[in-house]
ROLO-281908 format. One line per 3 residues: their letters; for each residue x, y, z of N, C-alpha, C, O, CB. Coordinates in steps of 0.1 Angstrom, whole numbers, always signed. Last residue first. Glycine has a CB too. Layout:
A) X Y Z X Y Z X Y Z X Y Z X Y Z | ... $
***
This chain:
LLS) +619 +405 -860 +621 +393 -851 +610 +389 -841 +611 +380 -833 +634 +396 -842 | +613 +430 -870 +612 +411 -878 +616 +406 -868 +616 +395 -873 +622 +405 -894 | +626 +447 -854 +613 +440 -858 +604 +432 -866 +592 +430 -867 +610 +444 -857 $
AYS) +656 +439 -861 +648 +442 -851 +635 +438 -848 +633 +428 -841 +647 +453 -851 | +655 +452 -890 +660 +432 -884 +657 +431 -868 +656 +420 -863 +683 +427 -886 | +637 +474 -899 +645 +470 -895 +644 +458 -891 +634 +453 -887 +648 +475 -891 $
ESP) +622 +474 -931 +624 +474 -918 +635 +473 -910 +645 +471 -917 +618 +466 -914 | +628 +465 -959 +626 +483 -957 +626 +480 -942 +634 +489 -939 +609 +492 -965 | +661 +450 -963 +648 +449 -958 +643 +466 -954 +649 +476 -948 +648 +437 -945 $
LNG) +684 +445 -981 +683 +447 -971 +665 +455 -971 +661 +463 -979 +695 +453 -968 | +695 +433 -1009 +687 +421 -994 +689 +425 -980 +693 +419 -970 +695 +403 -993 | +684 +455 -1027 +692 +440 -1027 +688 +429 -1014 +681 +419 -1012 +709 +443 -1027 $
AAW) +657 +466 -1011 +672 +471 -1015 +682 +461 -1017 +689 +458 -1007 +677 +482 -1005 | +626 +463 -1008 +640 +457 -1006 +650 +469 -1012 +646 +479 -1017 +642 +441 -1016 | +597 +471 -992 +603 +474 -1003 +619 +467 -1000 +622 +466 -988 +602 +491 -1004 $
PKT) +560 +473 -981 +576 +465 -978 +583 +468 -993 +577 +467 -1004 +575 +443 -975 | +544 +500 -990 +544 +490 -986 +555 +485 -985 +563 +492 -991 +537 +485 -990 | +545 +527 -979 +530 +523 -980 +527 +502 -979 +518 +495 -974 +525 +531 -999 $
SRL) +564 +541 -959 +563 +539 -973 +547 +528 -969 +542 +525 -958 +579 +530 -983 | +568 +571 -944 +571 +558 -944 +558 +553 -960 +549 +559 -967 +567 +551 -925 | +587 +601 -935 +577 +595 -947 +581 +577 -947 +592 +572 -948 +582 +604 -966 $
DDT) +589 +633 -915 +588 +616 -912 +578 +607 -926 +566 +607 -926 +578 +614 -894 | +614 +648 -924 +598 +650 -928 +598 +632 -923 +606 +622 -927 +592 +655 -950 | +640 +656 -900 +638 +656 -917 +617 +648 -914 +611 +645 -904 +657 +639 -928 $
RGR) +658 +682 -880 +643 +675 -883 +644 +674 -895 +647 +683 -903 +630 +683 -878 | +676 +703 -879 +679 +696 -879 +670 +677 -879 +674 +666 -879 +687 +703 -872 | +657 +728 -883 +662 +721 -869 +667 +706 -869 +662 +698 -861 +651 +722 -859 $
HKR) +647 +739 -908 +645 +725 -906 +648 +720 -887 +643 +711 -881 +657 +718 -919 | +658 +763 -907 +647 +762 -914 +642 +750 -904 +634 +752 -895 +649 +760 -931 | +689 +758 -903 +679 +768 -891 +663 +768 -891 +656 +772 -882 +681 +785 -893 $
GDT) +701 +745 -921 +699 +741 -912 +684 +749 -899 +676 +746 -891 +715 +740 -909 | +692 +761 -943 +686 +748 -945 +686 +745 -931 +675 +741 -926 +694 +738 -954 | +712 +781 -932 +700 +785 -933 +696 +770 -936 +697 +766 -925 +698 +797 -944 $
LVT) +738 +766 -936 +734 +773 -920 +716 +779 -926 +709 +781 -916 +749 +793 -914 | +740 +754 -962 +737 +746 -955 +735 +758 -934 +730 +754 -923 +750 +732 -959 | +741 +786 -974 +728 +774 -981 +725 +765 -965 +715 +767 -958 +735 +759 -997 $
SVT) +770 +791 -968 +754 +798 -961 +740 +795 -963 +730 +798 -957 +752 +812 -964 | +784 +771 -973 +781 +772 -958 +768 +781 -957 +758 +780 -950 +796 +779 -949 | +779 +782 -1002 +777 +765 -994 +772 +767 -982 +761 +766 -978 +792 +755 -992 $
SIL) +787 +803 -1004 +774 +806 -1008 +770 +787 -1001 +759 +784 -996 +772 +812 -1029 | +818 +805 -998 +809 +817 -990 +793 +809 -991 +787 +809 -981 +810 +835 -1001 | +824 +784 -1020 +826 +780 -1003 +816 +790 -1000 +805 +786 -998 +844 +782 -994 $
VWL) +815 +802 -1039 +814 +789 -1037 +810 +787 -1022 +799 +787 -1016 +826 +782 -1040 | +839 +823 -1034 +820 +828 -1033 +816 +812 -1036 +805 +814 -1029 +811 +843 -1049 | +860 +811 -1035 +857 +816 -1023 +844 +823 -1024 +839 +828 -1014 +866 +824 -1017 $
VFL) +863 +810 -1060 +861 +793 -1052 +859 +798 -1039 +856 +790 -1031 +875 +780 -1052 | +864 +831 -1074 +851 +822 -1077 +847 +813 -1067 +836 +808 -1065 +853 +815 -1089 | +888 +838 -1063 +875 +846 -1060 +863 +834 -1060 +857 +830 -1051 +871 +859 -1072 $
LLG) +901 +818 -1075 +904 +823 -1060 +892 +828 -1058 +884 +821 -1051 +917 +834 -1056 | +899 +830 -1101 +898 +816 -1099 +896 +813 -1083 +888 +804 -1079 +912 +809 -1105 | +905 +856 -1100 +895 +852 -1107 +895 +838 -1100 +887 +838 -1091 +897 +854 -1123 $
ILE) +940 +854 -1095 +924 +858 -1085 +910 +854 -1089 +903 +848 -1080 +921 +874 -1085 | +944 +837 -1119 +942 +835 -1109 +932 +834 -1097 +924 +826 -1092 +948 +838 -1109 | +940 +856 -1136 +931 +847 -1141 +932 +837 -1125 +923 +831 -1121 +936 +839 -1159 $
M) +962 +874 -1133 +946 +879 -1132 +941 +872 -1133 +929 +876 -1132 +940 +887 -1138 $
***
């Protein structure tokens, strides 16, 4: 019985995840918000702007 309960729970999690991803994908249609930094930042040696724009 525990195995059936575990399998039902895993199935529920998978269905919920797929449903959420599909719903979110339809809402945003693959677009993300265009957020820009107000000042340059760096993550280690990586600049906030692409290397091509720095040339």
